[in-house]
N, C-alpha and C positions, 0 to 999 in steps of 0.2 A: 378779361380786364373791366374794370369799371371807370372807362374813359370819359363817359359823358352821362348827362341826366337821365336819357332814356335807358342806357344800360343798367344804371343804379336803380331806376324804378322797376325795371322787369326783375332785377335780382332780388328785390325786396317787396314785390308786388303782394305776397301772402299777408302782410301785416295790414293792408288796407281793409281787410274784412273782419278785423278784430272789433269786439264789442267795447274794447278799453283802448285807451291811447297807448301805443308801443313806440319807443324810439330805439333806433340802432345806430350805433357808430361804426362805420367800416374804416379799418386801418390800411393804408395802401403804401406800396414801396414806389421808387422813383419811376418805375415802369407802369404804374397804376394796377399792379396786381394786388389782389386781397390777401393781407398778411393775417387779418383776423378781425373779429367784430365783438361788440359788446351790446347786450339787449337790456332795456329798461322797460319796466311795466309800470303803467299808472293806473289812473281811474277812468271814468267815462268822459271826463272833461280835460284832463291835463296829465302830462308826464314831464318831470323835470330830471333830467339825468344828471347825476353827480359829476361836475367839472373836475373834480379831484380824481375820481376813477378814470374819466377820460384821458386826463394828462398822464396817469400811471400807466395805462394801457398803451399809449402812443409811445411812451418810452420803453416800454418792455417789448413792444414789437418793432422798435426802431423805425417807427413810421415817418414818411415825409409828407403824406397828405392824409386827411381824413375827411369823411362825408358823414353828415348827420341826416337821418331819415326818420320821419315820424309820421304816424297816422292820425287822421282826424276821423273819429268813428261816426260823426254825423254826416259824412260824406262830403262836406263842402271843404276844399283844400286851402282857402284863403288864410294866410298867415294872420295871427293875432298880434297885438303889441306885445304880448308876453314873448311871443315866438321870435319876433325881431330882436327885442332886448337881449333875449338869451343868446340868440345866434351871434349878435355883436360881442357879448361878453365871452362867449367860447372861442370865437375867431382871434380876438385879442389875446386870450390866455394861451391858446395853442401857438400863436405867432411868437410868443416869448420863449418857446422851446423848439423854435424852428420847424414847426409842423403847420402846413397851411390846411386851412378849413376851405375845401374847394367848393362845396355846396351843401345846401341845407333843402332837402325835398320833403314836401308835405303831400302825403298820399291820401286822397279821398276815394270814396267807392267809384267814382266816374271819371276823376281828372287827377293830375299831379302838378304841384306847382313847385318850380325850382326857384329858390331865392336868387341864385347867381344869374338866371336868365332874366329875372325881373329886376336886376340891377340893385338888389337889396342886400348883396353880401360883397 
């Protein structure tokens, strides 16, 4: 079960070592069990997951919750303005189809940032 930020970070820890930004969206059922996931690969400085694809997957999996995780290859997991704006847009869009974006984690080589824990989601 991916019930908290630590469990999610452990589950997706391998993407933190990537040389390019990788984003993964995990789709969860009401008991926080993983139904499926979608991976997006970007470049050295950014990845922009398709919100259309995320919505399609959320509906196909009949997800109740979603978690976004992405890597920062530079190692520093501080969220950028673009990260925050994208997170707000994704959360609003998913809310419209009754799916809650429960967290957005940014994985760096030495640390992880949870936007939920920082009050940014």
